[in-house]
C-alpha positions in Angstrom: 71.6 105.2 74.8 72.0 104.9 71.0 70.0 101.6 71.0 67.2 103.2 73.0 67.0 106.1 70.6 67.0 103.7 67.6 64.1 101.7 69.1 62.1 104.8 69.8 62.7 105.9 66.2 61.6 102.5 64.8 58.5 102.6 67.0 57.6 106.2 65.8 58.0 105.1 62.2 55.9 102.0 62.7 53.1 103.9 64.3 52.4 106.9 62.1 49.6 108.9 63.7 47.3 111.4 62.0 44.7 113.6 63.6 41.0 113.0 63.0 38.1 115.3 63.5 34.6 113.7 63.9 31.7 116.0 63.0 28.5 114.9 64.5 25.9 117.7 64.9 23.1 115.3 65.9 25.3 113.7 68.6 24.3 110.2 67.6 27.9 108.9 68.4 29.5 108.7 71.8 33.0 107.5 71.1 35.4 106.6 73.9 38.2 109.1 73.4 41.1 109.3 75.8 41.6 112.7 77.5 45.4 112.1 77.2 46.5 113.9 74.0 49.7 111.8 73.8 47.9 108.5 73.8 47.6 106.8 70.4 44.2 105.4 69.3 44.5 102.0 67.8 43.2 101.1 64.4 40.7 98.6 65.9 39.3 101.3 68.2 38.9 103.8 65.3 37.4 101.0 63.1 34.7 100.5 65.7 33.9 104.3 65.6 33.6 104.2 61.8 31.3 101.1 61.9 29.2 102.8 64.5 28.9 105.8 62.3 27.6 103.7 59.4 25.0 102.0 61.6 23.7 105.1 63.4 24.0 107.7 60.7 22.0 108.2 57.6 25.2 109.0 55.6 28.9 109.4 56.2 31.2 112.0 54.5 35.0 111.4 54.6 37.2 114.4 53.8 40.8 113.5 53.1 43.9 115.7 53.0 47.0 114.4 51.4 49.0 115.4 54.5 47.7 116.5 57.8 49.3 117.0 61.2 48.5 118.4 64.6 50.5 121.5 63.7 48.0 122.2 60.8 45.1 122.0 63.3 46.7 124.5 65.7 48.1 126.9 63.0 47.0 130.5 62.9 47.6 133.7 61.0 46.4 137.3 61.1 42.9 136.1 60.5 43.0 133.4 63.2 42.5 129.7 62.8 41.9 128.3 59.3 39.2 126.1 60.6 36.6 128.7 61.4 33.5 126.5 60.6 34.9 123.4 62.4 35.7 125.6 65.4 32.0 126.5 65.6 31.2 122.8 65.7 33.5 122.4 68.7 32.0 125.4 70.5 28.5 123.8 70.0 29.8 120.4 71.1 29.1 118.9 67.7 32.6 117.7 67.0 35.2 115.4 68.6 39.0 115.7 68.2 41.3 112.6 68.0 44.8 114.0 67.8 46.7 110.6 67.4 45.0 107.9 65.4 47.2 105.2 63.9 46.8 105.3 60.1 43.1 106.3 60.1 42.8 106.5 56.3 43.9 102.9 55.8 41.4 101.9 58.5 38.6 103.7 56.7 39.5 102.1 53.4 39.1 98.6 55.0 35.9 99.4 56.9 34.3 101.6 54.1 35.8 100.4 50.8 36.2 103.2 48.2 34.7 102.7 44.8 34.6 104.7 41.6 31.1 106.0 42.3 31.8 107.2 45.9 35.2 108.9 45.5 35.5 112.5 44.1 37.6 115.6 44.2 36.7 118.5 46.4 35.9 120.7 43.3 33.0 118.3 42.5 31.3 118.2 45.8 28.1 119.5 44.2 27.8 116.1 42.5 27.4 114.2 45.8 25.2 111.1 45.3 22.4 111.2 47.9 21.7 107.5 47.4 25.1 106.4 48.7 25.7 105.8 52.4 29.3 107.0 52.5 31.4 109.1 50.1 35.1 110.1 50.0 36.1 113.7 49.1 39.8 114.3 48.4 41.5 117.7 48.7 44.2 118.7 46.3 47.4 120.4 47.5 49.2 123.2 45.7 46.3 124.0 43.4 46.8 127.7 43.5 50.1 129.6 43.0 51.4 131.6 46.0 48.9 130.1 48.4 50.1 129.5 51.9 49.3 126.3 53.8 46.9 128.2 56.2 45.1 129.8 53.2 44.7 126.3 51.7 43.3 124.8 54.9 40.9 127.8 55.2 39.6 127.1 51.7 39.2 123.4 52.6 37.3 124.3 55.7 34.8 126.2 53.5 34.5 123.2 51.2 33.7 121.0 54.2 30.9 123.3 55.3 29.4 123.6 51.8 29.6 119.9 51.0 28.1 118.9 54.4 25.2 121.4 54.0 24.5 120.2 50.5 24.5 116.5 51.4 22.5 117.1 54.6 19.7 118.7 52.6 19.3 115.5 50.6 19.1 113.1 53.5 16.5 112.7 56.3 18.7 111.2 59.0 21.8 112.4 60.8 25.0 112.9 58.7 28.4 112.2 60.2 31.7 113.5 58.7 35.3 112.5 59.2 38.2 114.9 58.4 41.6 113.3 58.3 44.7 112.9 56.2 46.5 110.1 54.3 49.9 110.7 56.1 51.5 112.9 58.7 54.3 115.0 57.1 56.1 115.2 60.5 56.2 111.4 61.1 56.2 109.8 57.6 59.5 107.8 57.3 59.2 107.7 53.5 59.2 111.5 53.3 61.8 112.8 50.8 63.1 116.3 50.9 63.1 117.7 47.4 64.8 120.9 46.4 62.1 123.4 45.7 61.7 124.0 42.0 62.2 127.7 40.9 59.0 129.6 40.8 57.4 130.3 37.5 58.0 133.8 36.1 55.0 135.9 36.8 53.0 136.9 33.8 52.5 140.6 33.1 48.8 140.4 34.2 49.8 139.1 37.7 52.0 142.1 38.5 50.7 145.7 38.1 52.9 148.8 38.3 50.9 152.0 39.3 52.6 155.4 38.9 51.0 158.5 40.3 52.3 162.0 40.9 52.9 161.2 44.6 53.4 157.4 44.9 54.8 154.3 43.2 53.0 151.0 43.9 53.7 147.5 42.5 51.2 144.7 43.3 51.5 141.0 42.4 48.5 138.7 42.2 45.7 140.5 44.0 43.0 137.9 44.8 39.6 138.2 46.4 38.7 135.1 48.4 35.0 134.5 49.1 34.6 130.9 50.4 35.8 128.5 47.8 35.5 131.2 45.1 38.6 133.1 44.1 38.5 136.2 41.9 41.7 137.7 40.5 41.5 141.5 40.7 43.1 143.0 37.5 43.1 146.2 35.6 43.3 148.7 38.5 43.6 152.5 38.4 45.0 154.7 41.1 44.6 158.2 42.4 46.5 160.0 45.2 45.2 162.6 47.6 47.0 164.5 50.4 44.6 165.2 53.2 47.1 166.6 55.8 50.5 168.1 55.9 52.3 164.9 56.7 49.8 162.3 55.5 48.8 161.1 52.1 46.7 158.3 50.6 46.9 156.4 47.4 43.6 154.6 46.4 43.6 151.7 44.0 40.3 151.1 42.2 39.3 147.6 40.9 36.3 146.5 39.0 33.4 145.3 41.2 33.5 148.2 43.6 36.7 147.0 45.3 39.1 149.7 46.5 42.5 149.5 48.4 43.6 152.5 50.3 47.4 152.8 51.1 47.8 155.4 53.8 51.3 157.0 54.1 52.7 159.2 56.8 55.7 161.5 56.3 58.1 161.4 59.3 61.3 163.3 60.1 63.8 160.9 58.6 61.6 158.8 56.3 58.1 157.7 55.4 55.7 155.2 56.9 53.0 152.9 55.4 50.5 153.3 58.3 47.8 150.9 57.0 46.0 149.3 54.1 42.3 149.7 54.0 39.7 147.6 52.0 36.6 149.5 50.8 33.4 148.4 49.1 31.2 151.0 47.5 33.4 153.7 49.2 32.8 152.2 52.7 35.6 150.8 54.8 35.1 147.1 55.5 38.6 146.0 56.5 41.9 147.4 57.7 45.3 145.9 58.1 47.8 147.9 60.3 51.2 147.9 58.7 53.7 150.2 60.5 56.5 149.7 58.0 58.5 152.2 56.0 61.9 153.2 54.7 64.0 156.4 54.4 63.1 159.0 51.8 64.0 158.0 48.2 63.8 154.3 49.2 61.0 151.8 48.5 59.7 149.1 50.7 59.3 145.6 49.2 57.8 142.4 50.9 57.4 139.0 49.4 55.2 137.8 52.2 51.4 137.7 51.5 49.4 140.7 52.7 45.9 139.8 53.9 43.1 142.3 54.3 40.0 140.8 55.9 36.4 141.9 55.1 34.4 142.2 58.3 31.2 142.5 56.3 31.0 139.0 54.8 34.2 137.3 56.2 35.9 137.3 52.8 39.4 138.6 52.4 41.8 140.0 49.8 45.4 138.7 49.5 48.4 140.4 47.8 51.2 137.9 47.2 54.0 140.6 46.8 54.0 144.3 47.0 56.4 147.3 46.7 55.5 150.8 47.6 57.2 154.2 47.7 55.6 157.6 48.3 57.3 160.3 46.3 58.6 163.2 48.3 57.8 166.5 46.7 59.6 169.0 48.9 61.9 167.6 51.5 62.5 171.0 53.2 58.7 171.3 53.7 58.4 167.9 55.4 61.3 168.2 57.8 60.8 170.0 61.1 62.8 173.2 61.8 64.6 172.6 65.1 65.2 175.7 67.3 68.8 176.9 67.7 70.3 178.3 70.9 67.0 178.0 72.7 65.3 180.2 70.2 61.8 179.9 69.0 61.0 177.2 66.4 61.2 178.5 62.9 58.0 178.2 60.8 58.2 175.7 58.0 58.6 177.0 54.4 55.4 177.4 52.4 53.8 174.2 51.2 54.4 172.9 47.7 51.8 173.7 45.0 48.7 171.4 44.9 49.5 170.2 41.5 53.2 169.6 42.1 54.4 166.1 41.5 57.4 164.0 40.7 58.6 162.6 37.4 60.0 159.5 39.0 58.6 156.4 37.4 60.6 153.5 38.7 62.0 152.2 42.0 65.7 152.8 42.8 66.8 151.8 46.4 64.8 149.1 48.0 64.4 148.0 51.6 63.1 144.5 52.1 60.8 143.2 54.9 63.3 140.4 55.5 65.8 142.8 57.0 65.7 142.0 60.7 69.2 143.3 61.7 70.2 147.0 61.7 72.4 149.4 63.6 69.8 150.0 66.2 69.6 146.3 67.1 73.5 146.1 67.1 73.6 149.1 69.5 71.0 147.4 71.8 73.0 144.2 71.8 76.2 146.1 72.7 74.6 147.9 75.6 73.0 144.6 76.9 76.4 142.9 76.7 78.0 145.8 78.6 75.4 145.8 81.4 75.6 142.0 81.7 79.4 142.2 81.9 79.3 144.8 84.7 76.7 142.7 86.6 78.8 139.6 86.2 82.0 141.3 87.5 80.1 142.7 90.5 78.7 139.3 91.4 82.2 137.8 91.1 83.6 140.4 93.5 80.8 139.8 96.0 81.5 136.1 96.0 85.2 136.7 96.5 84.8 138.8 99.7 85.9 137.0 102.9 85.2 137.9 106.5 87.4 137.3 109.6 87.1 134.0 111.4 86.9 135.9 114.8 85.9 139.5 115.6 87.4 141.6 118.4 85.3 141.6 121.6 86.0 144.3 124.3 84.9 141.9 127.1 87.2 139.2 126.1 90.9 138.8 125.8 92.2 141.1 123.0 93.3 139.6 119.7 97.0 139.2 119.3 98.2 139.0 115.7 101.8 137.8 115.4 103.5 139.0 112.3 107.0 138.0 111.2 109.1 140.2 109.0 
């Protein structure tokens, strides 16, 4: 068994496969692609597809990731797949997917040799030379701080669309594009696991602390993503308004008519961040439901990126880290008065003055979004264990029950049981 596993590992290391997406809107290529997603495509087979692209197309664009795997292609987040533009090509039957190609980048380097004049970084895609038949465009990893893998792939998808459209406008014939990677991070035998370096300390401009009379909000690196363009939103101002007895809203204003609305709800035993709304020119264009909160006098902190999509132009705003806490002005006013001895409910005390506020300017107790275990989960596990134990004992008793080998029949000879004492 150990020898078989070793041979399988050696074979997997020897045949490193990387996914390839072929974009062909004019459908000039008809590659022979196996319907079996687990079957590897040989380098010779892929080389024939690349040569056919050069002969039938008026230009070839090769987009190269440093590392690419099938898991990247199928990844999703709150906004869906990072490959929105490539997905449209698949819907319109203008793209082909080859999930397992053996070292496609090396094959392309042999078939279409790279030179100094036809290799460039993705940031320079506007300098595409329309006189060249094929060009390489390399993406860079880790260019932006606090950018997730899916956000990076979504940005690269926008690059591919813009570069292809720009190059297509300069050529008369059909343009074919390959999207692949140099290596597969899941299968690369030379992959080394490095200890992640400590993150750089955030500069004061990246983290903003907002203090109002009814809320404390700390935001880290608020960025507006519009295609390949990234705009850091800085210098905000905030205002708080209470539009109901148990609801309040803190609005953060940014330059460029961007606004973020944090909607809070006051409950019996704590507060709740109901949603975060994105507004442009005072009009709601995006909303992210939250449903998170903490007890009173506690703040809520989360280091996972918060994404608010813009339904108007498909852009989105990201917040790398955030910490919020609505300030409770009058706890006796917010709590319900329970009836005693079957009596009628007591009316709540009079509301606090409109201009009343809190002098609290910093967070004290903090509840993190990483807390996935509490007393409620422990109680649920205990009850589940108790019910399963009772069920197991009952099944054991049922299996232990035995019936007589022979039952008494009134028409037959009666049973005689001899007992010795």
